[in-house]
Backbone as numpy.savetxt, mean C-alpha at the origin, in Angstrom:
# Nx Ny Nz CAx CAy CAz Cx Cy Cz
-34.47 56.53 32.42 -35.60 56.17 31.63 -35.34 56.60 30.18
-35.70 55.70 29.23 -35.52 56.01 27.82 -36.77 56.72 27.31
-36.49 57.71 26.51 -37.60 58.46 25.91 -38.00 57.81 24.61
-39.27 57.77 24.40 -39.79 57.27 23.13 -40.39 58.45 22.41
-40.63 58.33 21.13 -41.27 59.42 20.39 -42.62 59.77 21.00
-43.35 58.79 21.50 -44.65 59.06 22.11 -44.49 59.90 23.38
-43.43 59.60 24.18 -43.16 60.39 25.39 -42.93 61.84 25.02
-42.14 62.06 23.96 -41.84 63.43 23.56 -43.11 64.13 23.07
-43.90 63.40 22.29 -45.12 63.98 21.73 -46.15 64.32 22.81
-46.24 63.51 23.81 -47.26 63.74 24.85 -46.76 64.62 26.00
-45.54 65.03 25.92 -45.00 65.88 26.98 -45.72 67.24 26.97
-46.10 67.68 28.11 -46.73 69.00 28.25 -45.88 69.83 29.19
-45.92 71.09 28.96 -45.16 72.02 29.81 -46.13 72.99 30.46
-45.81 73.40 31.63 -46.66 74.40 32.29 -46.30 75.77 31.73
-47.26 76.59 31.64 -47.01 77.91 31.09 -46.87 78.92 32.22
-46.07 79.85 32.03 -45.84 80.92 32.98 -45.92 82.24 32.22
-46.05 83.17 32.98 -46.12 84.47 32.32 -44.83 84.71 31.63
-44.82 85.15 30.54 -43.71 85.36 29.65 -42.96 84.05 29.43
-43.68 82.98 29.31 -43.07 81.69 29.07 -42.79 81.47 27.60
-42.68 80.24 27.24 -42.32 79.86 25.87 -43.55 79.93 24.98
-43.27 80.12 23.70 -44.37 80.14 22.74 -44.81 78.71 22.52
-46.09 78.43 22.89 -46.57 77.05 22.79 -46.50 76.52 21.37
-46.75 77.29 20.36 -46.72 76.80 18.98 -45.30 76.43 18.58
-44.34 77.24 19.02 -42.93 76.97 18.71 -42.46 75.72 19.41
-42.88 75.58 20.67 -42.49 74.38 21.43 -43.12 73.16 20.75
-44.40 73.32 20.39 -45.10 72.19 19.76 -44.41 71.83 18.45
-44.02 72.80 17.65 -43.34 72.55 16.37 -42.01 71.86 16.61
-41.27 72.32 17.65 -39.99 71.70 17.98 -40.20 70.26 18.43
-41.23 70.04 19.26 -41.52 68.69 19.73 -41.88 67.77 18.56
-42.57 68.30 17.57 -42.91 67.51 16.38 -41.64 67.10 15.66
-40.69 68.03 15.49 -39.43 67.75 14.82 -38.65 66.70 15.59
-38.58 66.90 16.94 -37.85 65.95 17.78 -38.53 64.59 17.72
-39.86 64.60 17.75 -40.62 63.33 17.69 -40.33 62.61 16.38
-40.37 63.34 15.30 -40.09 62.72 13.98 -38.66 62.16 13.95
-37.72 62.96 14.45 -36.33 62.49 14.47 -36.19 61.25 15.35
-36.86 61.27 16.52 -36.78 60.10 17.41 -37.43 58.88 16.77
-38.55 59.12 16.06 -39.18 57.99 15.38 -38.25 57.41 14.33
-37.60 58.27 13.57 -36.65 57.80 12.56 -35.49 57.06 13.22
-34.98 57.65 14.31 -33.87 57.02 15.03 -34.31 55.67 15.60
-35.53 55.62 16.17 -36.04 54.38 16.74 -36.22 53.33 15.64
-36.77 53.76 14.49 -36.95 52.83 13.37 -35.59 52.33 12.87
-34.68 53.27 12.72 -33.33 52.90 12.26 -32.66 51.99 13.29
-32.86 52.32 14.58 -32.29 51.51 15.65 -32.85 50.09 15.59
-34.19 49.97 15.43 -34.81 48.64 15.32 -34.29 47.90 14.09
-34.16 48.63 12.98 -33.63 48.02 11.76 -32.20 47.54 12.00
-31.40 48.39 12.64 -30.02 48.03 12.93 -29.94 46.85 13.91
-30.86 46.84 14.90 -30.89 45.71 15.84 -31.24 44.42 15.10
-32.25 44.52 14.21 -32.62 43.34 13.42 -31.45 42.89 12.55
-30.79 43.88 11.93 -29.63 43.57 11.08 -28.52 42.95 11.91
-28.26 43.52 13.09 -27.22 42.98 13.99 -27.58 41.55 14.40
-28.88 41.34 14.71 -29.34 40.00 15.09 -29.12 39.02 13.94
-29.49 39.46 12.73 -29.30 38.60 11.55 -27.82 38.33 11.31
-27.00 39.39 11.47 -25.55 39.22 11.27 -24.95 38.29 12.32
-25.43 38.42 13.58 -24.95 37.50 14.63 -25.32 36.07 14.29
-26.56 35.91 13.81 -27.02 34.57 13.41 -26.16 34.03 12.27
-25.91 34.90 11.27 -25.04 34.48 10.15 -23.64 34.16 10.66
-23.12 35.01 11.56 -21.79 34.79 12.12 -21.74 33.45 12.85
-22.75 33.19 13.67 -22.79 31.91 14.40 -22.84 30.75 13.42
-23.65 30.92 12.36 -23.75 29.87 11.35 -22.39 29.66 10.67
-21.73 30.76 10.31 -20.41 30.65 9.68 -19.39 30.06 10.64
-19.48 30.44 11.90 -18.56 29.89 12.90 -18.80 28.39 13.06
-20.09 28.00 13.04 -20.42 26.57 13.13 -19.89 25.83 11.91
-20.06 26.43 10.72 -19.53 25.82 9.50 -18.01 25.71 9.57
-17.37 26.78 10.07 -15.92 26.77 10.20 -15.49 25.66 11.16
-16.21 25.55 12.27 -15.90 24.50 13.24 -16.06 23.12 12.60
-17.17 22.96 11.87 -17.42 21.69 11.19 -16.33 21.41 10.16
-15.95 22.45 9.42 -14.91 22.31 8.43 -13.58 21.92 9.07
-13.25 22.58 10.18 -12.01 22.23 10.89 -12.06 20.80 11.38
-13.20 20.40 11.95 -13.34 19.02 12.43 -13.22 18.04 11.26
-13.82 18.42 10.12 -13.73 17.57 8.93 -12.29 17.46 8.45
-11.60 18.60 8.47 -10.19 18.59 8.05 -9.35 17.74 8.99
-9.60 17.86 10.28 -8.86 17.05 11.26 -9.16 15.57 11.03
-10.44 15.27 10.82 -10.83 13.88 10.56 -10.19 13.37 9.27
-10.22 14.21 8.22 -9.61 13.83 6.95 -8.10 13.60 7.12
-7.44 14.46 7.88 -6.01 14.31 8.12 -5.74 13.02 8.89
-6.58 12.76 9.90 -6.42 11.54 10.69 -6.62 10.31 9.81
-7.66 10.36 8.96 -7.91 9.24 8.05 -6.76 9.07 7.06
-6.26 10.20 6.55 -5.12 10.13 5.63 -3.92 9.50 6.32
-3.68 9.90 7.59 -2.58 9.32 8.35 -2.79 7.83 8.57
-4.03 7.45 8.88 -4.34 6.03 9.09 -4.15 5.25 7.79
-4.63 5.83 6.69 -4.48 5.16 5.40 -3.00 5.00 5.06
-2.22 6.07 5.28 -0.78 6.01 4.99 -0.12 4.96 5.87
-0.48 4.96 7.16 0.10 4.00 8.09 -0.30 2.57 7.69
-1.58 2.38 7.33 -2.03 1.05 6.89 -1.29 0.63 5.63
-1.10 1.58 4.71 -0.39 1.27 3.47 1.05 0.89 3.78
1.70 1.61 4.70 3.07 1.29 5.07 3.13 -0.10 5.71
2.18 -0.38 6.60 2.16 -1.69 7.25 1.90 -2.78 6.23
0.98 -2.52 5.30 0.68 -3.50 4.25 1.91 -3.71 3.38
2.59 -2.62 3.06 3.82 -2.71 2.26 4.88 -3.54 2.98
5.04 -3.28 4.28 6.02 -4.05 5.06 5.63 -5.52 5.08
4.33 -5.78 5.23 3.86 -7.16 5.25 4.12 -7.84 3.91
3.85 -7.12 2.82 4.09 -7.69 1.49 5.58 -7.96 1.27
6.42 -7.03 1.74 7.87 -7.23 1.61 8.29 -8.46 2.42
7.77 -8.57 3.63 8.12 -9.73 4.48 7.65 -11.02 3.83
6.42 -11.02 3.30 5.91 -12.22 2.62 6.77 -12.55 1.41
7.15 -11.52 0.66 7.99 -11.73 -0.51 9.35 -12.29 -0.12
9.90 -11.78 0.97 11.19 -12.29 1.44 11.07 -13.75 1.85
9.97 -14.11 2.53 9.75 -15.51 2.92 9.64 -16.38 1.67
8.85 -15.92 0.69 8.70 -16.68 -0.55 10.05 -16.82 -1.26
10.81 -15.73 -1.30 12.12 -15.77 -1.94 13.03 -16.76 -1.23
13.01 -16.76 0.10 13.82 -17.71 0.87 13.41 -19.14 0.54
12.09 -19.37 0.45 11.60 -20.72 0.12 12.07 -21.13 -1.28
11.97 -20.19 -2.22 12.41 -20.48 -3.59 13.90 -20.78 -3.62
14.69 -19.94 -2.92 16.14 -20.17 -2.86 16.46 -21.51 -2.20
15.73 -21.82 -1.12 15.95 -23.09 -0.43 15.63 -24.26 -1.36
14.51 -24.16 -2.07 14.14 -25.21 -3.02 15.19 -25.33 -4.12
15.68 -24.18 -4.61 16.70 -24.19 -5.65 17.99 -24.84 -5.14
18.38 -24.53 -3.90 19.58 -25.14 -3.32 19.40 -26.64 -3.16
18.21 -27.05 -2.69 17.94 -28.49 -2.54 17.98 -29.17 -3.90
17.39 -28.51 -4.91 17.38 -29.08 -6.26 18.81 -29.17 -6.80
19.60 -28.12 -6.58 21.00 -28.14 -7.04 21.77 -29.26 -6.33
21.53 -29.42 -5.02 22.21 -30.49 -4.28 21.78 -31.85 -4.82
20.50 -32.02 -5.15 19.99 -33.28 -5.69 20.63 -33.55 -7.05
20.70 -32.51 -7.88 21.33 -32.66 -9.20 22.79 -33.04 -9.05
23.46 -32.38 -8.10 24.88 -32.70 -7.85 25.03 -34.15 -7.40
24.12 -34.61 -6.52 24.16 -36.01 -6.08 23.90 -36.94 -7.26
22.92 -36.56 -8.11 22.62 -37.38 -9.28 23.83 -37.46 -10.21
24.51 -36.33 -10.41 25.70 -36.31 -11.26 26.78 -37.22 -10.67
26.98 -37.12 -9.37 27.98 -37.99 -8.71 27.60 -39.45 -8.87
26.32 -39.75 -8.70 25.86 -41.14 -8.86 26.07 -41.61 -10.30
25.76 -40.76 -11.27 25.98 -41.13 -12.68 27.46 -41.34 -12.98
28.33 -40.51 -12.42 29.79 -40.69 -12.59 30.23 -42.02 -12.00
29.70 -42.32 -10.80 30.05 -43.59 -10.15 29.57 -44.76 -11.00
28.34 -44.64 -11.54 27.80 -45.70 -12.39 28.62 -45.84 -13.67
29.03 -44.70 -14.25 29.86 -44.74 -15.45 31.18 -45.44 -15.18
31.80 -45.07 -14.03 33.08 -45.71 -13.68 32.89 -47.20 -13.45
31.77 -47.55 -12.80 31.48 -48.96 -12.56 31.26 -49.68 -13.89
30.51 -49.03 -14.79 30.26 -49.62 -16.10 31.56 -49.78 -16.89
32.40 -48.72 -16.85 33.70 -48.79 -17.54 34.51 -49.95 -16.99
34.54 -50.09 -15.66 35.30 -51.19 -15.05 34.73 -52.52 -15.47
33.39 -52.59 -15.48 32.74 -53.84 -15.87 33.04 -54.18 -17.33
32.95 -53.14 -18.19 33.25 -53.37 -19.62 34.71 -53.76 -19.78
35.62 -53.07 -19.08 37.05 -53.42 -19.15 37.27 -54.86 -18.71
36.58 -55.20 -17.61 36.74 -56.57 -17.10 36.20 -57.56 -18.12
35.04 -57.23 -18.72 34.47 -58.13 -19.73 35.40 -58.24 -20.93
35.90 -57.08 -21.40 36.84 -57.09 -22.54 38.08 -57.88 -22.18
38.59 -57.63 -20.98 39.79 -58.35 -20.54 39.50 -59.86 -20.50
38.33 -60.20 -19.99 37.95 -61.62 -19.92 37.86 -62.21 -21.32
37.24 -61.45 -22.27 37.11 -61.95 -23.64 38.47 -62.04 -24.31
39.33 -61.03 -24.02 40.68 -61.09 -24.58 41.41 -62.33 -24.06
41.23 -62.59 -22.77 41.87 -63.78 -22.18 41.32 -65.03 -22.85
40.02 -65.06 -23.08 39.42 -66.22 -23.73 39.93 -66.34 -25.16
40.04 -65.17 -25.86 40.59 -65.20 -27.21 42.02 -65.72 -27.21
42.78 -65.22 -26.24 44.16 -65.69 -26.14 44.19 -67.20 -25.88
43.30 -67.62 -25.00 43.25 -69.06 -24.69 42.84 -69.84 -25.93
41.82 -69.30 -26.68 41.39 -69.97 -27.91 42.51 -69.97 -28.93
43.24 -68.88 -29.02 44.35 -68.78 -29.95 45.40 -69.82 -29.58
45.69 -69.96 -28.31 46.66 -70.96 -27.86 46.14 -72.35 -28.20
44.86 -72.53 -27.95 44.25 -73.81 -28.25 44.31 -74.08 -29.76
43.95 -73.02 -30.50 43.99 -73.15 -31.96 45.41 -73.38 -32.44
46.34 -72.72 -31.79 47.75 -72.88 -32.15 48.16 -74.32 -31.91
47.78 -74.84 -30.74 48.10 -76.23 -30.43 47.39 -77.14 -31.44
46.16 -76.81 -31.78 45.40 -77.60 -32.73 46.05 -77.52 -34.10
46.50 -76.30 -34.46 47.17 -76.12 -35.75 48.44 -76.96 -35.80
49.15 -77.00 -34.70 50.38 -77.80 -34.65 50.03 -79.27 -34.80
48.98 -79.65 -34.13 48.55 -81.04 -34.25 48.10 -81.34 -35.69
47.37 -80.36 -36.26 46.93 -80.54 -37.64 48.13 -80.61 -38.57
49.14 -79.82 -38.33 50.35 -79.82 -39.15 51.05 -81.17 -38.99
51.13 -81.63 -37.78 51.77 -82.93 -37.54 50.97 -84.04 -38.21
49.68 -83.92 -38.10 48.81 -84.93 -38.69 48.97 -84.89 -40.22
49.04 -83.74 -40.80 49.23 -83.60 -42.24 50.58 -84.19 -42.62
51.54 -83.91 -41.81 52.89 -84.38 -42.09 52.90 -85.92 -42.07
52.26 -86.44 -41.08 52.20 -87.89 -40.96 51.38 -88.49 -42.11
50.37 -87.83 -42.48 49.52 -88.32 -43.55 50.30 -88.22 -44.89
51.13 -87.26 -45.05 51.89 -87.13 -46.28 52.97 -88.21 -46.32
53.52 -88.47 -45.24 54.54 -89.49 -45.18 53.92 -90.87 -45.42
52.90 -91.09 -44.93 52.25 -92.39 -45.04 51.42 -92.45 -46.31
51.28 -91.56 -46.88 50.42 -91.47 -47.96 50.75 -91.64 -49.30
């Protein structure tokens, strides 16, 4: 059983012959009662303080738990963001590579078309040169023929002049 200051104060002792001095006992009981009251008050204060500290500790522990959960969530989100960024980067690189391939393919097709056009123009030039040569050759032949004709005509004209001079 726990003693309270009231228990100590209300305690009575039986007296015997040559027993204790009641005033001294009473004075001692008063001192003990006062000390117990102080101890009880201090104990209650300490219990209240301990209760408050436990409450604060629980609150801090809850905050710490929340903070840890927040940090874990933040780390997970950071990892997800990094992973998404890496995937987006890979996707952009792949898209860029596809676009580059398309551009290169178009450039190769264009170069092949230009090469075909150049070959066609060379063929047309050669054909034109041949045609012009043939036309020049034909005109030269005609000139030669006209020259021969003119030569024959000149001879006839000379003969005619000769005959006209003789007869004349």
